[in-house]
N, C-alpha and C positions, 0 to 999 in steps of 0.2 A: 504494500500500500504506500502511495506517496501523493503529495499535493503537487499538481502540475502547474496550477495558476491560482493566484490570489488577487482579487480586485476589491478595493474598498472605496466607498463614497461617504464623505462626512462621518467617518469613524474616528473618534478621539481627535487627534490633532490633524488628521489627514482629510483634506478636501477631496483628494483623489489619489489613488496609488494602484499600480498594476505591476505584479511581479510574476515571472515565469520561472519555475523551479524544475529540477531534474532529480532523479534518484541520487542517493549519496549525500555528502555534506553540502549545505549551503550556509554561508556566513553573512550576516548583516552587520556591518560595521558603522558605528556612529557615536558621536559624543552624547553624553547624558542630556536628555531633554529634546532630542531630535526626532523621536518617534519610532525608534526601532522596536521597542517592546510593544508598542501599539499594534504593529504588524503581526507579530506572533500571537498576541492576545486575540486578534481577529480569527486566526486559525484555530486557536483553542476554543473560541466561542462557537465556531462551526461544528466542533466535535462535541461540545458539552452543553451549549446554550447558556454558558456562564463564563465569568471572568475569574482569573486567578488573583485579581487585584482588588475588585470591588464586589459587593454583594448584590447590587441592583444594576439594571441595564441603562438607566438614564445617563450616567457619566460617559457612556460609550458613544453618545451622540455629540458630534462636534458643536461647540458653543455657537449658538445662533442658527443652527440648522434644525429642521423639523424632524428629520429622520436620518438614520444611518443604514447603509447597505453593505453587507459582506457577501461576496460571491467567491466560491472556491470550486475548482475542478479537481476531482480526486480519481486516481487510477488505482484499481484494485484487481489484480489477476487479469490484466489486459482490458478490463471494462472501465470506461470513464463515466462518471456521474458528476453533475454540477449541482451544488447546493447554493441557493440564494436566500439570505435572511434579511428581512427588513425590520429594523428596530425603530419604533415610533414612541415618542414620549407621551405618556398618558393614554395610550391605546394598545390594543392587542398587537403583538408582533405577528408578522406573516412570513411564510416560508414557501419556497418552490424547489422542486427537484426536476432538473432538465427543463426548466421554464414552465413546468406545470404546477399549479398551486396544490398544496396539500392541506388537509383539514386543520392540522395543528402543527406548530413549529417542532414539537418533539418527535414528529414522524420522520425527521431527518436523522435522528440519533442512530448511530450504528454504521452510517455510511463512512464517516471518518473517525478514526480512533487515534488519539494522541496521548502521550505521556509527557508532561511538562515539568521541568525542574527549574525553580527560580529562587532568588534570595528570600522571597516571602515564605518559602517552605520551612525555614527555621521555626516558624510558628507551629508546625506540626509537632515539634518536640517541646517547645517552650510555651506554646499558647494554651488556650482553654480547650475543653473537650469538644466544643463546636467545630474547631479546626480539624480535629481527627475524625469526627463523624462525617464531615463534608468530604474528607479524603476517601473514606470508605464508600460513601454513597455515590460519589462521582465515579469511582472505579467500578462499583456495582453496575451503574448504568452503562458504562463503556463495555462491560462484560455482557450484560443482558439489557438492552434498551427498554424492555417492557417495565423495568423497575422505576423508570421515570414517572410512569403513571401511578405505581404503587406509592412512591414517595410523595407525589402531589396529593393523592387521595388521603394519605395519612396526615399530611400537614393541614389539609382542609378540615378533617374531622377533629384534629387537635385544637384548631382555632375555635371551632364551634363548641367543643366540650369545655374549653377554658372559659368561654363567655358564659356558658351555663353555670359552671362552678362559681364564677365570680358573682353572678346575679343571685343564685340560690344561697350562697354563703352570706351575702349581705342581707337577704330576706330573713334567714335564720337568726342572724344577730339582732335583727329588728323585732323578733318575736313571732315571725311568720314561718310556716313550714317551707315555703319556696317550692319551686317546681322540680323537686328532685326525682320524681318518677321518670322523667324523660332521660335522666342520667343513665338508666339501665340500657336504653336504646343506644346512646352514644358510647357507653362502655363496650357494647357489642361491636360497634363499628370500629372503635379504636383497637380492640383486640384482633379483629379480622385483618385490618390493614397493617397494624403494628406487628402481628404475628408473621405476616409475609415478609415485611422489611427486616425484622429482627432475625428470622431464620436465614434469610439470604446473607445478612451480615456475618452471622456465625459461620456459615459455610465459606464465605469469602476469607475470613480471618484464618480458618483452618487451612485453606489452600495457599494463602499468601505467606504464612509463617515460615515454611522452609526456605522460601526465596529471600525473606528478610535476613534470616540467619546467614545464608551464604553471601548475600550482598554486603552485609555489615562486615563480615570477616575480610571481604575483598577490599573495602575502602577505608577501614580503620587505619590509623596512622602508626601502629606499632606492629612488631613481628608477632606478638601474642596478644591480640586484642581481647578485651573483655567480651564475653559472649552476649549477644543481643537476642531478645525474644519479644514476641507480641502476644497479647491475649485480649479477650473481650470482657469488659465489666458491665453487667446489665443491672438496671434498676430493679429487675425482677429478682435478682439475687440467686440464692441457692436452689430455687424451685425449678430451674432449668435442668435438663438432663445433663449429667456430668460429661457425657461423650460428645456434646455439641461444642463446636468452636475450637476443637483441638485437632492437630494433624493426625490423620489416621482414625479419627473418631467417626461417630455416626453422622449422617447428613441430617440436618435439623428439619423436623416436621413442622410446617407452619401451623397446623391445627393444634399440635401439642404445645407449641410456643404460645399460640393465641390463648389457649386455656390457662396457661401460667400467667399471662398478662391479665386476663379477666379476674383470676383469683387475687392477684396483687392489687388490682384496682378496687376490688371490694374491700380488701383489708385496709386500704389507705383512704377510703372515702371520707371519713371524718376529718382527717388532716387536710385533704384536698379542699373540702368545703371551707375549712377554716382559713386556708391560705388563698383560695380562689384560683388554683392552678393545678394542672395535672402533674403529679409527682412520679408517675410510673409510665414507662414507655421508651421506645428507641431514642426519643429526643432527650432523655436523661442519661444515656449510656456513654461509654468512653472506650476508646481503643487504648489498651495499656501497653506502654513501651517500657521494657525492662532491660537494664544493663547489669549483668551479673545477678545480684540479688536485690538491687535497688531500682526504684523507678527512675527513668531517664530524666523526667521533668524535676528540676530542683537539685539533681545530683550529677548529671552529665556535665562535663566541661564544654567549653565552646566548640572545641574540635570534635568531641564525641557527639555533640548535638548535630553538627553539620554532617558527620558520618551517618547518624541515624536517619536524618532527613533524606540524605542521598540514597541510603539503603532502601527506604520506603518507596521512593520513586523507581529505583532500579528493579526492586522486587515486583512492583506493579507492571513494569515493562516486560519483565521475563514471564510473568504469569499470563499476560495477554498474548505474548508471542507463543507460549506453549499451547494455547487454546485455539489458534487459528491465524488469521491475517495479522501480519506484523504491524504494530502501531507506528506512527510517526513520532520520533523522539524530538522534543523541543527543549533546548537549553538556553534559558534567558539570562544572559549576563552573569553566569555562575563561575566561570573558570577563574576570574579574578579573585573570587572568594575562597578558593580551595588551595591547599598546600600541594606540593609536588606529587605526593603519593595519591591523594584523592583525585587530583587532576589527571594523572596517568591512568587510573582505573576507569574514570568516567570516559576518557578519550578512547580507551580500549573497547568499551561497550559501544560508544557512539560510532566508531569507525566500522563496526560490523553491522550497523543498522541499515535497513533498506533506504531510509531517508532520515537525516538529522538536520534540523534547522537551528542555527546558533546565532545569538546576538552577542556583541562585545563592543566595548568602548574603543579599544585599539586592537589592531591585528595581532600584536604580540601576545595578547591574552589567550589566543586560540592555539592549541597544540598543533604542531606541524603535520601530524598524521591525519588531521582533518582538513587538509587542503582540498579545495573544491570550488564551487561557484562562490563568487564574492559580490556583495552588493554594498554600496555606500549610501548612507542617509545623511543629508545635510540640507539646511535651508528649505525644508518642506518638500524636498524632492528625493527620490530614490533612483540610483543609477547602477547599472551592472558594470563591475570592474572588468577591464580588458586585460 
């Protein structure tokens, strides 16, 4: 799989840009603030319908413009498909495949698969659980696009249930019973969608874990690195089957997981009504990162944190490769952040990729083995180096 062409209109800082790529390495060189990251962000958006830099779509529309357009041509096993995404402030986004409209933008998911490593990824180790949940869910959708719908349904139900908890809790405190009977219905919806999402996350962590162990051993900066591991910590607690979410364990059954969620919701109802928020579900869970016997967050050094963040991305890349079409590897301004050993390991993986897209402030930041197509970004224009 590779991106053959990227066109953007009114995306971020770009009024217009048009780049043609080939398989192998392509390097976009430009000083900070010139817009090189905006270009690979557009490619990531075509793959995930999200940004690695912001949580909402509005910042991706150029200031003063009404909409942004991202158009990508992707070649996979000799077949080319074109994705066009139109991002409009305050309105529903629209999508086309080969110029034909599709009912929902998420119908384009799965056509392009990317794994992006960027300086922001340090938050995977040092940030709050939301960063790690997003990492899992984005990878889950890349692996099986139907989970974009499961994720959306869960978030919709969660929002409705939280609103009901808040109003019912306030009514109870005012001496009224509140409309808590409806909570049973929403509990069922939350358990159904949450069971599907949680079961898929557990299976993903089980499949990803061996790749993380191997990737961390390869990128850590010592001859005998501390062992790395990942696990899944659920708000459901010990009521989940012990064989779920571990390498070589059982595949998680969404119905069994949903039943565990439903029981946990019942057990926590009083506390939820008191606080006016759902205390149980995938939105309260975390991906555990462990170095040796200690949690990586709070204990890992700066270098170890970088190694773990890189290991997570490389593990995602290897997992997707092992399951089918090779994803496009995107490295956004990261070589300058890495020491010699981590840079060499990343370059080794990148050199073997079907396509790798790299951004850097100066050409000296890019390892020599990644020689390939070169683009220069300056003054609002992008040009191909001769």
